[in-house]
DRENTORKOL-3810 file (N, C-alpha, C; in nm, 4 decimals):
REM DRENTORKOL-3810
@n.u->0.6283; n.v->1.5839; n.w->-1.7014; ca.u->0.5615; ca.v->1.5196; ca.w->-1.5942; c.u->0.4122; c.v->1.5385; c.w->-1.6027
@n.u->0.3433; n.v->1.4669; n.w->-1.5091; ca.u->0.1994; ca.v->1.4639; ca.w->-1.4992; c.u->0.1625; c.v->1.5229; c.w->-1.3647
@n.u->0.0598; n.v->1.6039; n.w->-1.3518; ca.u->0.0236; ca.v->1.6637; ca.w->-1.2282; c.u->-0.1288; c.v->1.6579; c.w->-1.2016
@n.u->-0.1611; n.v->1.6326; n.w->-1.0738; ca.u->-0.2996; ca.v->1.6368; ca.w->-1.0307; c.u->-0.3013; c.v->1.7324; c.w->-0.9084
@n.u->-0.3974; n.v->1.8192; n.w->-0.9024; ca.u->-0.4067; ca.v->1.9173; ca.w->-0.7912; c.u->-0.5302; c.v->1.8937; c.w->-0.7086
@n.u->-0.5195; n.v->1.9115; n.w->-0.5814; ca.u->-0.6270; ca.v->1.8982; ca.w->-0.4853; c.u->-0.5735; c.v->1.9347; c.w->-0.3470
@n.u->-0.6609; n.v->1.9858; n.w->-0.2575; ca.u->-0.6251; ca.v->2.0108; ca.w->-0.1191; c.u->-0.6181; c.v->1.8732; c.w->-0.0482
@n.u->-0.5030; n.v->1.8164; n.w->-0.0398; ca.u->-0.4847; ca.v->1.6805; ca.w->0.0149; c.u->-0.4967; c.v->1.6703; c.w->0.1665
@n.u->-0.4412; n.v->1.7726; n.w->0.2335; ca.u->-0.4267; ca.v->1.7699; ca.w->0.3771; c.u->-0.5333; c.v->1.8562; c.w->0.4508
@n.u->-0.6337; n.v->1.9060; n.w->0.3763; ca.u->-0.7429; ca.v->1.9775; ca.w->0.4414; c.u->-0.7142; c.v->2.1132; c.w->0.4974
@n.u->-0.6068; n.v->2.1762; n.w->0.4597; ca.u->-0.5707; ca.v->2.3064; ca.w->0.5166; c.u->-0.6230; c.v->2.4244; c.w->0.4298
@n.u->-0.6946; n.v->2.3949; n.w->0.3259; ca.u->-0.7457; ca.v->2.4980; ca.w->0.2381; c.u->-0.6582; c.v->2.5405; c.w->0.1307
@n.u->-0.5336; n.v->2.4865; n.w->0.1193; ca.u->-0.4441; ca.v->2.5229; ca.w->0.0118; c.u->-0.4300; c.v->2.4084; c.w->-0.0866
@n.u->-0.4192; n.v->2.4407; n.w->-0.2150; ca.u->-0.4114; ca.v->2.3438; ca.w->-0.3142; c.u->-0.2745; c.v->2.2743; c.w->-0.3107
@n.u->-0.2737; n.v->2.1450; n.w->-0.3047; ca.u->-0.1547; ca.v->2.0592; ca.w->-0.3092; c.u->-0.1512; c.v->1.9847; c.w->-0.4416
@n.u->-0.0534; n.v->1.9009; n.w->-0.4566; ca.u->-0.0494; ca.v->1.8206; ca.w->-0.5840; c.u->0.0299; c.v->1.6919; c.w->-0.5657
@n.u->0.0015; n.v->1.6057; n.w->-0.6647; ca.u->0.0790; ca.v->1.4838; ca.w->-0.6855; c.u->0.1310; c.v->1.4920; c.w->-0.8234
@n.u->0.2672; n.v->1.4763; n.w->-0.8382; ca.u->0.3335; ca.v->1.4962; ca.w->-0.9666; c.u->0.4232; c.v->1.3753; c.w->-0.9985
@n.u->0.4320; n.v->1.3478; n.w->-1.1274; ca.u->0.5300; ca.v->1.2556; ca.w->-1.1716; c.u->0.6361; c.v->1.3236; c.w->-1.2463
@n.u->0.7614; n.v->1.2766; n.w->-1.2311; ca.u->0.8735; ca.v->1.3294; ca.w->-1.2964; c.u->0.9548; c.v->1.2082; c.w->-1.3517
@n.u->1.0068; n.v->1.2247; n.w->-1.4771; ca.u->1.0882; ca.v->1.1240; ca.w->-1.5351; c.u->1.2358; c.v->1.1650; c.w->-1.5236
@n.u->1.3183; n.v->1.0802; n.w->-1.4651; ca.u->1.4556; ca.v->1.1109; ca.w->-1.4328; c.u->1.5545; c.v->1.0134; c.w->-1.5012
@n.u->1.6545; n.v->1.0699; n.w->-1.5577; ca.u->1.7650; ca.v->0.9938; ca.w->-1.6170; c.u->1.8850; c.v->1.0130; c.w->-1.5293
@n.u->1.9385; n.v->0.9049; n.w->-1.4737; ca.u->2.0561; ca.v->0.9120; ca.w->-1.3921; c.u->2.1790; c.v->0.8636; c.w->-1.4641
@n.u->2.1745; n.v->0.8720; n.w->-1.5904; ca.u->2.2822; ca.v->0.8097; ca.w->-1.6741; c.u->2.2329; c.v->0.6807; c.w->-1.7418
@n.u->2.2802; n.v->0.6517; n.w->-1.8561; ca.u->2.2367; ca.v->0.5273; ca.w->-1.9225; c.u->2.1206; c.v->0.5560; c.w->-2.0104
@n.u->2.0481; n.v->0.4562; n.w->-2.0547; ca.u->1.9434; ca.v->0.4743; ca.w->-2.1523; c.u->1.8009; c.v->0.4805; c.w->-2.0913
@n.u->1.7840; n.v->0.4502; n.w->-1.9601; ca.u->1.6628; ca.v->0.4444; ca.w->-1.8995; c.u->1.6151; c.v->0.5770; c.w->-1.8377
@n.u->1.4796; n.v->0.6034; n.w->-1.8349; ca.u->1.4141; ca.v->0.7164; ca.w->-1.7702; c.u->1.3226; c.v->0.6586; c.w->-1.6710
@n.u->1.3400; n.v->0.6879; n.w->-1.5422; ca.u->1.2579; ca.v->0.6321; ca.w->-1.4360; c.u->1.1502; c.v->0.7362; c.w->-1.4021
@n.u->1.0262; n.v->0.6851; n.w->-1.3869; ca.u->0.9159; ca.v->0.7688; ca.w->-1.3491; c.u->0.9080; c.v->0.7686; c.w->-1.1918
@n.u->0.9141; n.v->0.8784; n.w->-1.1288; ca.u->0.9007; ca.v->0.8944; ca.w->-0.9851; c.u->0.7756; c.v->0.9774; c.w->-0.9543
@n.u->0.7104; n.v->0.9424; n.w->-0.8436; ca.u->0.5943; ca.v->1.0195; ca.w->-0.8038; c.u->0.6233; c.v->1.0869; c.w->-0.6754
@n.u->0.5802; n.v->1.2170; n.w->-0.6684; ca.u->0.6018; ca.v->1.3001; ca.w->-0.5459; c.u->0.4736; c.v->1.3683; c.w->-0.5033
@n.u->0.4515; n.v->1.3728; n.w->-0.3727; ca.u->0.3459; ca.v->1.4501; ca.w->-0.3108; c.u->0.4042; c.v->1.5860; c.w->-0.2849
@n.u->0.3291; n.v->1.6904; n.w->-0.3260; ca.u->0.3736; ca.v->1.8307; ca.w->-0.3025; c.u->0.2688; c.v->1.9004; c.w->-0.2203
@n.u->0.3040; n.v->1.9221; n.w->-0.0916; ca.u->0.2093; ca.v->1.9908; ca.w->-0.0008; c.u->0.2408; c.v->2.1400; c.w->0.0064
@n.u->0.1340; n.v->2.2141; n.w->-0.0036; ca.u->0.1469; ca.v->2.3621; ca.w->0.0015; c.u->0.1208; c.v->2.4060; c.w->0.1391
@n.u->0.2268; n.v->2.4013; n.w->0.2204; ca.u->0.2204; ca.v->2.4350; ca.w->0.3674; c.u->0.2311; c.v->2.5866; c.w->0.3891
@n.u->0.1903; n.v->2.6373; n.w->0.5006; ca.u->0.1941; ca.v->2.7847; ca.w->0.5297; c.u->0.3465; c.v->2.8287; c.w->0.5288
@n.u->0.4360; n.v->2.7311; n.w->0.5605; ca.u->0.5767; ca.v->2.7649; ca.w->0.5668; c.u->0.6472; c.v->2.7432; c.w->0.4318
@n.u->0.5829; n.v->2.6966; n.w->0.3321; ca.u->0.6423; ca.v->2.6732; ca.w->0.1985; c.u->0.6007; c.v->2.5299; c.w->0.1563
@n.u->0.6610; n.v->2.4925; n.w->0.0381; ca.u->0.6337; ca.v->2.3591; ca.w->-0.0203; c.u->0.7031; c.v->2.2473; c.w->0.0528
@n.u->0.6330; n.v->2.1404; n.w->0.0764; ca.u->0.6927; ca.v->2.0193; ca.w->0.1338; c.u->0.6783; c.v->1.9102; c.w->0.0233
@n.u->0.8015; n.v->1.8589; n.w->-0.0173; ca.u->0.7986; ca.v->1.7613; ca.w->-0.1292; c.u->0.8330; c.v->1.6254; c.w->-0.0664
@n.u->0.7492; n.v->1.5260; n.w->-0.0964; ca.u->0.7691; ca.v->1.3921; ca.w->-0.0396; c.u->0.7729; c.v->1.2941; c.w->-0.1511
@n.u->0.8793; n.v->1.2137; n.w->-0.1601; ca.u->0.8850; ca.v->1.1044; ca.w->-0.2556; c.u->0.7882; c.v->0.9937; c.w->-0.2161
@n.u->0.7144; n.v->0.9394; n.w->-0.3181; ca.u->0.6210; ca.v->0.8333; ca.w->-0.2916; c.u->0.6678; c.v->0.7017; c.w->-0.3577
@n.u->0.7612; n.v->0.6338; n.w->-0.2923; ca.u->0.8210; ca.v->0.5140; ca.w->-0.3525; c.u->0.7285; c.v->0.3971; c.w->-0.3679
@n.u->0.6086; n.v->0.4007; n.w->-0.3099; ca.u->0.5170; ca.v->0.2889; ca.w->-0.3232; c.u->0.4683; c.v->0.2719; c.w->-0.4666
@n.u->0.4827; n.v->0.3734; n.w->-0.5500; ca.u->0.4466; ca.v->0.3654; ca.w->-0.6909; c.u->0.5660; c.v->0.3013; c.w->-0.7628
@n.u->0.5687; n.v->0.1697; n.w->-0.7745; ca.u->0.6873; ca.v->0.0897; ca.w->-0.8231; c.u->0.6758; c.v->0.0744; c.w->-0.9743
@n.u->0.7644; n.v->0.1428; n.w->-1.0464; ca.u->0.7660; ca.v->0.1375; ca.w->-1.1934; c.u->0.9032; c.v->0.1081; c.w->-1.2404
@n.u->0.9111; n.v->0.0495; n.w->-1.3604; ca.u->1.0399; ca.v->0.0177; ca.w->-1.4264; c.u->1.0877; c.v->0.1403; c.w->-1.5041
@n.u->1.2002; n.v->0.1325; n.w->-1.5635; ca.u->1.2569; ca.v->0.2408; ca.w->-1.6387; c.u->1.1865; c.v->0.2650; c.w->-1.7718
@n.u->1.1078; n.v->0.1752; n.w->-1.8151; ca.u->1.0367; ca.v->0.1926; ca.w->-1.9438; c.u->0.8854; c.v->0.2155; c.w->-1.9244
@n.u->0.8282; n.v->0.2047; n.w->-1.8033; ca.u->0.6946; ca.v->0.2294; ca.w->-1.7804; c.u->0.6642; c.v->0.3749; c.w->-1.7906
@n.u->0.5477; n.v->0.4141; n.w->-1.8384; ca.u->0.5122; ca.v->0.5568; ca.w->-1.8564; c.u->0.3836; c.v->0.5935; c.w->-1.7845
@n.u->0.3917; n.v->0.7034; n.w->-1.7100; ca.u->0.2662; ca.v->0.7554; ca.w->-1.6445; c.u->0.1979; c.v->0.8478; c.w->-1.7373
@n.u->0.0668; n.v->0.8280; n.w->-1.7628; ca.u->-0.0048; ca.v->0.9169; ca.w->-1.8541; c.u->-0.1020; c.v->1.0156; c.w->-1.7871
@n.u->-0.1563; n.v->0.9695; n.w->-1.6675; ca.u->-0.2534; ca.v->1.0588; ca.w->-1.6015; c.u->-0.2546; c.v->1.0245; c.w->-1.4474
@n.u->-0.2753; n.v->1.1299; n.w->-1.3715; ca.u->-0.2933; ca.v->1.1128; ca.w->-1.2258; c.u->-0.4283; c.v->1.1860; c.w->-1.1936
@n.u->-0.5116; n.v->1.1189; n.w->-1.1182; ca.u->-0.6358; ca.v->1.1802; ca.w->-1.0731; c.u->-0.6496; c.v->1.1602; c.w->-0.9218
@n.u->-0.7098; n.v->1.2557; n.w->-0.8509; ca.u->-0.7322; ca.v->1.2406; ca.w->-0.7125; c.u->-0.8803; c.v->1.2627; c.w->-0.6852
@n.u->-0.9411; n.v->1.1619; n.w->-0.6171; ca.u->-1.0880; ca.v->1.1688; ca.w->-0.5847; c.u->-1.1156; c.v->1.2590; c.w->-0.4683
@n.u->-1.2383; n.v->1.2830; n.w->-0.4433; ca.u->-1.2847; ca.v->1.3633; ca.w->-0.3300; c.u->-1.2427; c.v->1.3010; c.w->-0.1967
@n.u->-1.2244; n.v->1.1671; n.w->-0.1920; ca.u->-1.1822; ca.v->1.0933; ca.w->-0.0745; c.u->-1.0310; c.v->1.0714; c.w->-0.0700
@n.u->-0.9547; n.v->1.1432; n.w->-0.1502; ca.u->-0.8086; ca.v->1.1257; ca.w->-0.1611; c.u->-0.7599; c.v->0.9985; c.w->-0.2128
@n.u->-0.8430; n.v->0.9262; n.w->-0.2929; ca.u->-0.7913; ca.v->0.8069; ca.w->-0.3668; c.u->-0.7212; c.v->0.8580; c.w->-0.4912
@n.u->-0.6006; n.v->0.8154; n.w->-0.5072; ca.u->-0.5157; ca.v->0.8586; ca.w->-0.6217; c.u->-0.5183; c.v->0.7493; c.w->-0.7256
@n.u->-0.5555; n.v->0.7715; n.w->-0.8503; ca.u->-0.5413; ca.v->0.6796; ca.w->-0.9533; c.u->-0.4315; c.v->0.7250; c.w->-1.0452
@n.u->-0.3436; n.v->0.6319; n.w->-1.0811; ca.u->-0.2330; ca.v->0.6645; ca.w->-1.1690; c.u->-0.2420; c.v->0.5659; c.w->-1.2919
@n.u->-0.2580; n.v->0.6225; n.w->-1.4069; ca.u->-0.2640; ca.v->0.5474; ca.w->-1.5289; c.u->-0.1245; c.v->0.5281; c.w->-1.5843
@n.u->-0.0768; n.v->0.4013; n.w->-1.6079; ca.u->0.0481; ca.v->0.3766; ca.w->-1.6561; c.u->0.0429; c.v->0.2778; c.w->-1.7736
@n.u->0.1357; n.v->0.2847; n.w->-1.8580; ca.u->0.1637; ca.v->0.1834; ca.w->-1.9626; c.u->0.2796; c.v->0.1078; c.w->-1.9276
@n.u->0.2650; n.v->-0.0261; n.w->-1.9217; ca.u->0.3779; ca.v->-0.1163; ca.w->-1.8738; c.u->0.4532; c.v->-0.1603; c.w->-1.9971
@n.u->0.5808; n.v->-0.1568; n.w->-1.9842; ca.u->0.6738; ca.v->-0.1822; ca.w->-2.0957; c.u->0.6644; c.v->-0.3241; c.w->-2.1476
@n.u->0.6423; n.v->-0.4184; n.w->-2.0594; ca.u->0.6421; ca.v->-0.5591; ca.w->-2.1011; c.u->0.5273; c.v->-0.5970; c.w->-2.1853
@n.u->0.4094; n.v->-0.5398; n.w->-2.1508; ca.u->0.2836; ca.v->-0.5742; ca.w->-2.2204; c.u->0.2347; c.v->-0.4681; c.w->-2.3171
@n.u->0.2765; n.v->-0.3432; n.w->-2.2871; ca.u->0.2295; ca.v->-0.2336; ca.w->-2.3716; c.u->0.0871; c.v->-0.1956; c.w->-2.3354
@n.u->0.0300; n.v->-0.2591; n.w->-2.2365; ca.u->-0.1092; ca.v->-0.2325; ca.w->-2.1983; c.u->-0.1075; c.v->-0.1159; c.w->-2.0894
@n.u->-0.2195; n.v->-0.0433; n.w->-2.0973; ca.u->-0.2419; ca.v->0.0611; ca.w->-2.0011; c.u->-0.3229; c.v->0.0041; c.w->-1.8856
@n.u->-0.2894; n.v->0.0496; n.w->-1.7598; ca.u->-0.3660; ca.v->0.0051; ca.w->-1.6433; c.u->-0.3702; c.v->0.1193; c.w->-1.5372
@n.u->-0.4662; n.v->0.1129; n.w->-1.4545; ca.u->-0.4763; ca.v->0.2118; ca.w->-1.3441; c.u->-0.4267; c.v->0.1448; c.w->-1.2202
@n.u->-0.3518; n.v->0.2164; n.w->-1.1429; ca.u->-0.3076; ca.v->0.1737; ca.w->-1.0090; c.u->-0.3711; c.v->0.2713; c.w->-0.9087
@n.u->-0.4048; n.v->0.2202; n.w->-0.7949; ca.u->-0.4792; ca.v->0.2989; ca.w->-0.7006; c.u->-0.4051; c.v->0.3115; c.w->-0.5645
@n.u->-0.4109; n.v->0.4257; n.w->-0.5044; ca.u->-0.3394; ca.v->0.4517; ca.w->-0.3797; c.u->-0.4336; c.v->0.5419; c.w->-0.2959
@n.u->-0.4196; n.v->0.5297; n.w->-0.1626; ca.u->-0.4936; ca.v->0.6152; ca.w->-0.0726; c.u->-0.3874; c.v->0.7130; c.w->-0.0107
@n.u->-0.4259; n.v->0.8402; n.w->-0.0228; ca.u->-0.3378; ca.v->0.9422; ca.w->0.0403; c.u->-0.3883; c.v->0.9665; c.w->0.1848
@n.u->-0.2916; n.v->0.9581; n.w->0.2794; ca.u->-0.3196; ca.v->0.9875; ca.w->0.4217; c.u->-0.1871; c.v->1.0077; c.w->0.4875
@n.u->-0.1829; n.v->1.0985; n.w->0.5820; ca.u->-0.0665; ca.v->1.1237; ca.w->0.6702; c.u->0.0624; c.v->1.1423; c.w->0.5836
@n.u->0.0468; n.v->1.2259; n.w->0.4765; ca.u->0.1654; ca.v->1.2596; ca.w->0.3936; c.u->0.2345; c.v->1.1387; c.w->0.3228
@n.u->0.1520; n.v->1.0364; n.w->0.2909; ca.u->0.2059; ca.v->0.9185; ca.w->0.2196; c.u->0.0906; c.v->0.8596; c.w->0.1331
@n.u->0.1354; n.v->0.7726; n.w->0.0429; ca.u->0.0442; ca.v->0.6963; ca.w->-0.0429; c.u->0.0549; c.v->0.5543; c.w->-0.0040
@n.u->-0.0624; n.v->0.4823; n.w->0.0068; ca.u->-0.0665; ca.v->0.3398; ca.w->0.0346; c.u->-0.1380; c.v->0.2711; c.w->-0.0819
@n.u->-0.0817; n.v->0.1642; n.w->-0.1403; ca.u->-0.1464; ca.v->0.0963; ca.w->-0.2473; c.u->-0.2753; c.v->0.0307; c.w->-0.1947
@n.u->-0.3833; n.v->0.0415; n.w->-0.2816; ca.u->-0.5066; ca.v->-0.0252; ca.w->-0.2489; c.u->-0.5489; c.v->-0.1050; c.w->-0.3766
@n.u->-0.6350; n.v->-0.2048; n.w->-0.3644; ca.u->-0.6685; ca.v->-0.2907; ca.w->-0.4772; c.u->-0.7547; c.v->-0.2190; c.w->-0.5871
@n.u->-0.8385; n.v->-0.1259; n.w->-0.5393; ca.u->-0.9248; ca.v->-0.0592; ca.w->-0.6406; c.u->-0.9609; c.v->0.0800; c.w->-0.5851
@n.u->-1.0230; n.v->0.1618; n.w->-0.6687; ca.u->-1.0622; ca.v->0.2915; ca.w->-0.6269; c.u->-1.1826; c.v->0.2891; c.w->-0.5291
@n.u->-1.2457; n.v->0.1778; n.w->-0.5104; ca.u->-1.3552; ca.v->0.1682; ca.w->-0.4263; c.u->-1.3240; c.v->0.1232; c.w->-0.2846
@n.u->-1.1985; n.v->0.0947; n.w->-0.2568; ca.u->-1.1630; ca.v->0.0524; ca.w->-0.1234; c.u->-1.1605; c.v->0.1669; c.w->-0.0227
END
């Protein structure tokens, strides 16, 4: 998997956004993205289904900006081209945005 670390919720503890590849049988491996919040009571793991990928797409890098804009670099199976997808982290979720400058 791929991991980016940052204090996402402003509580002073380092949190993370991680990708994991999962095989549920068959030949495909699905990339899933999770928000991992380091709460005072323990880890809170939240699936981020807004990151819509196919079973052959691959995540190569995740970065989180100072304003909690998350960029995820993926290679798409159909084209083989690498592209960045952007999301805003807020309220324990990711929302797709058109670019990192939104």
